[in-house]
N, C-alpha and C positions, 0 to 999 in steps of 0.2 A: 482494288488498288487505288482507283481514283478517289473513292470515299476516304481512304486513309490520307491521301495527299491533301484533300480539302480539310479534313479534321486537323491535321498538323498546321495547315495554313491559318485556320481559325485561332489556334493557340498562339501562333507567332504574331498575328495581327492584334490579338487581344493584349498581349504583353508589350506591343509597340516596339519589338526588338528591331525589325527592319521591314522595309516594304517588300512586296512580293516580287520574285524574279519573273522574267517572261514565261518560263516553264510553269511556274505556279499559277500565273494568271491564266495560261492556256488550259491547265488542268481544272481550275475553278470554273472557267467558261464552259468547258466540255461537260463537267459534272452538272452544272446548272441546266444545260441543254438536255442532258439525259433525264434529269428529274422533271423538266418541263414536259417532255414527250410522254412521261409516265403519269402526267396529270398532278404531280406533286408541286404545285405552283409556289406555295410558301417556302418549301425547302429549296426550290430553284432560286428564288429571290435571295435567300440567305447565302447560297453559294456564290451568286453573282455579286453580292454586297462586298465580297472580299476584294474584288478587282478595283484597283485604285487609280485607274486612268479612264478618260473619256473615250468612248468607242461607239459608232453609230449602230453596229450590230448588237452590242450589249444593251444600249438604251432601247432599241426596238424590241428586243426580247423581254426586257423588263416591262415595257408597256404592254406587251401581249399577255404577260403573266398577271399583271394587275387587272387587265381587262377581263381575263378569265375569272378572277376573284371578285369581279363586280365593283372594283374601286376605279370608277371612271376618272376621278381627279388625278390620281397618280398615273393612271394609264395615259391620259392626255399629256401629262408632264413629260413622261419619258418618250412618248412618240415625238413631241416637240423637240426634245433634246436630240433625238436621232436625226430629225430634219434639219436642225441647226448645223449639224456636222455634215450631213449629206442630204441636201434638199431634194435630190432625185430618188430617194428611197421610196419605192412604190408601196411596200408593205406598211411603212409608217404612215404614208399618205392615206392608205385605205383605213388604217386604224383611227386616224383623226376623223375621217369622214364618217365612220360608224358611230363614234362618240358624239359627233356634232348632230347626227340625225336623231339621237335619243335624248339630247339635253332638253330640259324643260324650258330653259331661258334662251334658246337659240334665237339669234336675231337675223332677219333677212337683210343682208347688206347689198348695195348695188354692185353689179359685176364689174371687174376691173376693165379699164379702157384697153383699146388695142395696143397703145404705147406701153401701158403697164404690163400687159401680157407678154409683149415682145421682149421688153427689158428683163422681165422675170425669167423668160425662157433662156436668155443669153447668160445671165449671171448664175442660173441654176443648172446650166448645161454640164458643169463639172463640179465635183466636190471642191472644198477649199484646198485640199491636198493636190487635187488634179490641176487646179489653176496655178498653184505654186510650182508644180513640176513643169507645166507648159511655159511659165514665165522664165524659170531658170534655164530651160532648154533654149529658148529664143535668145536669152542673154548670152549663153555660151556660144551660139551660132554667130551672133553679132561680134563677140570678142574674137572668135576664131577667124572670121573674115577680116576684121580689123588688123589682127596680128599678121595675117597672111599678106595683107597689103603693105604693112610696115616692113615685112621681110623682102619686099620688092621682087615678087615672082616674075617669071618670064612673061613676055607679051601675050602668049597663048593662054596663060592662067589668070592674068590680071582681071579680065571681065568676070570670070567665075568668082574670084575673091571679092570683087566689088559687089556682085549680086548677092553673095552670101552676107556681107556686112550690111548692105542696105535692106535686104529682106528681113534679116534679124532685127534691125532697128525698127522697121515699119511694124513688124509683128509684135515687137515688144511694146511699142506705143499703143497699139490696139488692145493688147491683152492687159496692159497695166490698168486701164479704166475699170473693166469688170472685176479684175483681181483685187484692185484697191478697194472697190466698193464692197466686195465680199469680206475682206479683212476688216474694214471699218464696221460693217454690220455685225460681224462676229464679235468684235471687241466691245461694241457699245450696245449690244442687245439688252433691252430692258423688258422683254416679254416675261409675263408671269402667268401662272395657271392656278385657278382655285382648286385646292386639294381637299378641303373640308366639305361637309355636306352643305345644306342650305345655311347661308349666313347673310348678314346685312351690311351694306355700305352706308355709312352715315355722313352727314354734312361736315362734321368736325372730328378731329382726331380723338377727342374724349367722348364722342357720342353725338347727340343732337338728333335732328329729324332724319328719318330714313330716306336715302337717295334711291336705292334700288336693291333688289335681292340677287345674290349670287348663288349659283349652283355648281357642284363639282364638275370640273372639266371646262369651265369658262376660261377663255384666253384673253388677256388684256395687257395693258402696259403699266409697269410699275413706276411710281414716282418717289418723292421724298419720304423719309421716315420722320415720325414724331412720336416719341415715347414707344409704346408697343403697337402703334398703328402705322399704316403705310397707305399713301395715296394710290388708288387703282382706277384706271380708265377702262371702261367696258368697250366692246367692239363698236357700239353705236356712238361712242364719244362722251357718254355720261361719266362723270368722275365722282368718286366718293372715297371715304376713309374706311379701311378694313383692318381687322386684327391681323397682325403679321403671321400668326401661326395658321391662318386659314389659306394662305397663298404660298407659292414657291416659285423662285426664279428659274427660268429655263437655262440661263447661263450658270454654269457651275463655277463657284469661286475656287481659285487655285489653292 
C-alpha cells in the first residue's frame, strides 16, 4: 500500500499538479525509512526526494543513505543541513565526525576557547523551534501578568501578577539574545560543502594558479559568484575560486 502511495505521489510531483499533503509526506518518509532498513539506499533517497519541506530527521536520514553509498560529499551536506535545523542532533554529529576522520584534506584546527564552547552550548541547547516556543511562552506570561495588573487585582493577588509580569519580561530579555542569534545565523548561513570528488580552487574565477585542492566532504564558507565560479573559503582560511557545480550550500533556497 505504501509503495502505491509513493508511486502516485511521484506522478503527481512530476506533473507539478500540487504539493504533497502532510499524509503523503508521511507516507513517503515511512516508505523511504523502510527501503533504508532493507539496504535499498538509492530507492530510499528517491522516496525521500518527494518530500518538499526541510526536516532534520529527513536530512539526517539522507545523509546516512549517502554515507552508505560511499558519497561522502552529499552525506556531509545533508548531515550539515540536519544540524542547521537541530544542532543537538547526535546522530548527525556522529555522521559528520565519521566523514571528517576519513577525509584526505582534513585540517587540524585550534580547539574553541572556553567562551566559544560556552556560547555554543547555550545557543545549541534548543532547536530553533524550541527557542521560538520558549520566547513566545515568556512573551505570553509577560502579557498575562501585565494584563492582570491593568485589571487591578485585589491586594492579595497584586504581588503575584507583578512577579509574573517582571519574570516574563526578564526571561524574555535573556532568551531574546540567543534566540535572535540563532535566527540571524539561520537566515545568513553561507556554509557550503564540496560534493564533487577531487577538484581545484584557483586564484581567479576563470582559472589561474592553483590555490588548494578540495575533496568531497570539505565544509567551508561560500562567497560571491562570478560566471560559473564561486569564491570558497576553506576551514584554514585559504580562499579560492571553484566551479559552482562542485559545491552545494547548506542553506536550502525557498
